[in-house]
N, C-alpha and C positions, 0 to 999 in steps of 0.2 A: 199053336202056340206064334204062328206067322201076326193069325187076326189078331191077338190077344195084343203084340207088342203097336200095332195099328192105331187098335181102340185106344193105346194107352197114347201113342201121340198124337192123336185127334184129340182126345182130352186135352193136354198140356198145352195145344197151339188154343187154348180155348181159351186157357186160365191166363194164359200172357195178353192176351187179347184184353179180356176184363180188366186184368191191375193196367193196362197202357189204355185202358179208357178211363180210366176212374184217376190217373194220373195228372189226364190233359181236360180232368172236367178241375180238378183243385190246382187249377193255374191258373193265376193272375188272367184278368181279361184286356187289361189297355195298359197301356206305360206308366201311365201314373203312380202305377203298386210297382211296378220295376225300379221307380225311379226311386220310392221309400226301401227298397232293398240295398243296405252297404254295398256302392261296389260296385252296383251290378251297370249301372249307368254310364260307367265314366268311359267306356270304348269309346278308342278316341276314333270317327271317319276319316278318314285324310282327304279326303273332297268335301269336306262340309266349308264353306269358307267362315271366318272367321270374323265375330263383329265386333268393334267395339263402342261398348254404350258409352263415351264419355265426350259430353257434348263439344262441339266446336267452339271453337276463342276466335271471335271473328278479328278483334288487333291480332292476334299470333296469326294468321293465315294473313292478314294483310303486311305484316313485319315478312314471313316465307318469301312472298310475290314484291320482299324488292331488296335487291341489287343494295350490295355493301355498301358502297356512294354513293347510294339513293336515302343509306341508312346513316350514313356521315352527317350531309345536311342538315340532318332532323335534329341534329343536336348544337346548330347554329342556330342564333340571331344578328342577323345583319344590318348593321349600319348604309347608308348613298349620299353622296351628295349629288344635289339639283333639288327644283323640284317640278319639275316632272318624269313620261319614263325617259329610259337612259340606254345604252349598253353594257354600264357596270349592274343593273338591277336585272339583264337579259342573263346576262352571262349565270348570273347569281340562281335564278329561277332555272333557264334549259339547260344548263351544262348541270350547276351544282346539288343541283335540285332543294335549295337553302328554307331548312324549314318553317324562317318568320326571318321581319324585317321590324327592324324597328327608329319613327321618326323626329325630326328637332326641330326646333324651332327654322334650323335650315331649308327644310323640306319644305314647310307651312307657309305660303302667303293668304289665301283665306280660305276660305270654310268650299267654296265651288271647286278652285285648285285640288284644295285634297280629298275632296273626295272624288274630283276626275284622277289625280294620281291612284287612288285605294283602289277604283275600283280598275283602272289600268293593271296595273300587279296583280290584283283577283285576275283578271280575265287570263293574259298570260298563267299565268297558274296554275290557271285550269286544266289543263290537260296533265298533268303531272296527277300520281291520283292520291297526294296528299293535301288537304287545305292547310293556309300559314296560318303560323299566328303573325298577328299585326297588330305590335303594342306602341305603349308611350309611356311616358310618363307626367297624368293628370290629377296634383294632390291635391290642384288650389293650393291660394295664396302663391307665394313669389313661386312652385313651379309650375308651372303649367306654361306647354309647348301649340298650346289652341288658339285660332283663330283670335281674330279682337272682337269677331261677331258676339263671340261667350264673354260676358258677365266676370271678370273673376272671382271667384270665394274668396271666404278668410282663410285667414290659418289655421292650424290644425292647432295651434293653442288657445284662440279664440273658442274653438266648441270644449277646449279642458273644460279652458274655466266659464264659463257658463255651464259644462258636464252634465247636458239634457243627454238620454242619450235617443230618447225623437230625432232631436235635434242632429244627432252624429247620422244616427241610420239613413233622414234625406240626404245627408251630402253626400253621405255613400249612393244615394239613388240617382245623385242628379251626375254623380261624376260618373256613373255606366251609364247613364241614356247621352253624356255627353261626346264620350267618346267611342260609343257604338251609334249616333247621327250620325259618324261621319263615315262608318266602317269598323272603326279598330274594334277586338277583341279581344286585350289584355290591356289589364293597367299597371304600372309596375308601382301601385299603391292599396294600403293607407300603410304611411313610417309607423313603425310599431317600437322605435328610442325612445328609451327615456332618457331626456336632456338633464340629466344629474350634473355634467360637468359647465358650469357658466360659460367657459371662457372658448367651447365647441367651437368650433368656424364653421362649421356645415349640417349641422339640425338644427339647431336653436329651432323658433316660433313652429319651426314643420313639425316638429314634435307635439305629442297631445298635451305634455306632461312633466315636468321634472319626477315625479315620482309612478309604482305601481300604478297606483287605481286610474285618474286620464286618463290612463295609458291604453291600460286595458279594456275600461267602461265605454269610452269613446272612439278607439280605435277597433275593437271588435265588429262597432256598429256599422263603423263604415266599409268594415271589409267585409258584410254579411251588406250590405245593400248594394257594394258592387257589384256583389254575388248575383242576387235577384236579380238584379238586369238583363241577365247572362250573361257576361263580363269577368275573364281569367281575372280575382285581384292576386297582385303578387306581392305578397307583407315583404317588409327589407327592414332593416338589415339583421341577419340572422348571426352575431348570437348579440349584438344593440353595439352603436353605435355614437350612445349619446355623452360615453365617459370618456371622449377622444379630445384633443388638443393640438393633433395636426387633418388636416384636407387630407384624405384618401383621395383626388382626384390627385392629387399633385405629391405623394410619396404616404410614405408604408405609415401609417400610424400604431403604437407603442399603449397595449393598458392591460397592467402587473395584475392580474383578476386571477384568480384558480376557477378551477371549475363549480368548485361547490360555492362560491359567490359571485358566479350569473348566474346558478337556479336558484340563486334566491332574488336574484333583481332584474337585472339585464333579460332573461329568459322570458319572465316573466304573462308580456305579454305576447310571448311563441308562442309557450304552452297554453293558454287559451286559443289563441289562434288556428292551432291541433286541437284539443277539444271540440271548434267550433264549425269544424271541416273544414280551413284554408288546404286552398290546391296546393298552391306553389307559394314557395317563403325563396324573398335573395339571398345570396349570401355578403357581407359585406369584409371588403381586403384589409384587416386587424389583425395585429401580430397577437398572442397571448405568448410570453413567454414559460410560462408557469404551468400549459399546456400543449403547446407544439413548438418542436421551430420554423412549422411554416405559418404563413397566415392564416386567418378562416377562411378561406376560398379556395386554397390547396390541399388543408392540415384532414389526414386520416379522420385523426381523434375529433376532431371538430361536429366532422358533416358527416363523416360512419360512425364512431362509436357515441357518438351525445346524440345530434340531431335524427339519425332513422333509428339508431340502437336505444337508449337511455328515453328519448320524448320521442319517439317509437312513429317519427311523419315517413309515411309510406308513396307523399306525392314528388310533385320536380320538385325539383333543386340546382337553383337557377345562380347564375354569378353576375357579380356586380357589373360591369363595362369592366373584359379584361385587356381594354388599353389605358387607362388610367394608374401615370401614377405609380399611386401601392406597389404594382406590377411591374410595371416598364424603365421603375428604375431601380429594379431587382432583380426579374427576371425578363429571357426574352418573353414574346409572345403564345411563340409554339410550348417551350415549357411551364409554363403557367395554366395554359386550357387543359394540356396532356394532364395534370399533375389534381387539375380539379376533377377532371374527370375520372380520373383513375382513386383519386380520395371519396366519388361517392357519388359527385355532382352530377346533373344531367344536361343539362342546358345553357351553354355561352354565351355569353354576349357580347357581342367585337360592335361596338360603338365607334372606331376611327380607322382609318385608311383601308384606303381601297382594294390594297394586297394581304390585308390581314384576316379575312374568311377563308380564305380558298390556300395560304399560308399554311392557316388552323389544321382545314379541313388535310390539307396533304398528308400533315404531321403525326391525323391519328390515322391513316392509310395505314400508314409506314407503318408507326406503333405496331396494330396487329395485323401485318404483315411480318413484325418483327418478335411477337408476342407479347410484346410489354403490354397490352389491352387484347384480351380475347373480340372474338365477335359475337359469343353468347353477352358480355357482359356493354357491349355495344345495342343489341337484340333488348336488356332489362331495362336500359334507358330512353330506350326506345319506345318498349311499351310505355313508361309513363308515360310520352310524351303524348300516342297516339291516341291512352286511355282521357286524359286531360281530353282532348283537341275530339274527341268522339264527344265525351258528355258532354262540354259547349256546343256539339252539332255544330260546329268549323264547315263556312259550304266559300269558295268562293265564287257568291253572290255580287253583282254591283248592287245598289243603290242608286235608284233611279233619284230622287230631287230629293230637298232638306228645307227643312219649316222650324227655324227655331225658334217663332213666338211661343208658344207654350212654355217651351222649355226655358225659357229666358226671363222669362216669369218668374214661375217659380225661383230659378236665381235672385231674382230680388225680394221674393217675398223671404226663403233659408236666412238673406241679410239683414233683413229686417228683423227678423227673429234674432238671430247675434247681438243685434243692439241694439235692444230693447231687454 
């Protein structure tokens, strides 16, 4: 009986071994197959690193590396007094990390002095992580800040009257070349206002016409011509300065039009600009009481709801000069700029007053610390600004020399085409 029991146990062991071998043969041979069995491959390994497959955004990385002070500086384009480097420029660059400068006739003597001045500004800023916007108003006609070495171009109205898109594109191309020859990278041009009010004291022949078609047809070509020269075109003055009877440099114009009125007329050139890839739009200091109680520059309904929302503009929103009478006669500059930023604006233009840019930047800092503006909102604005600087490959590299002969010949040829 003992031997039979032992034999039975041996036989039973052999049976288990055979079953085990067959089971092993039936198991999957690799992990891929295991992965095909639901739930089998989702066991977390605490020692395994989690790999983030989201691509790195270089602009976001740049913003992370900036201090809050540096980010606030990017929101301002400032002017200065004088025709050479001075303490005012040095302070704005080294202490406040300003986003850019605008030059006026008061800063310009001739082409060589202007070139030296801009080269010096760029060299000074080259220690900072972000290059500068170097901007100017160069529309042609009576609004020209360039030295006398550049022949004056015909006014926009002449191009609208001629209504030749090729000539208007040529105008834009020459405007871009002219400002770029000195080292500027941003031009506040073209004017997309429709000059529908004959009593308008500020637009007049700066506009391409008094109806939609010539302004759209010619204004967009000028914009594209500037952009194709790798110069940022800032179109102006949204939502339209053509039907005003007060100069916003002096006081606040009021236009009694509804949003629907604007969309059907004044906004048509700006809609066309957005459709054609405009990068930056300047806001006008105009009150539209049918839409908001605040001027367009400070209006959430005009910037946030209309321009950003309904028209879908995702580029850089620039203010007109915040020291103009339309703002300063009714608000402090700090109130004006802060309201502009809260309404959806990005880049505030401050063209007069040595202390004004500093006061504004300090006010923005206080607003962030007090929760009136969040740092995330600042980051969104800086992202749009840095994206624009990246798109145009802005650098603080100097320009070695200037030769205007070929460019001026193009200008004279264009003037002859407009006359004939």
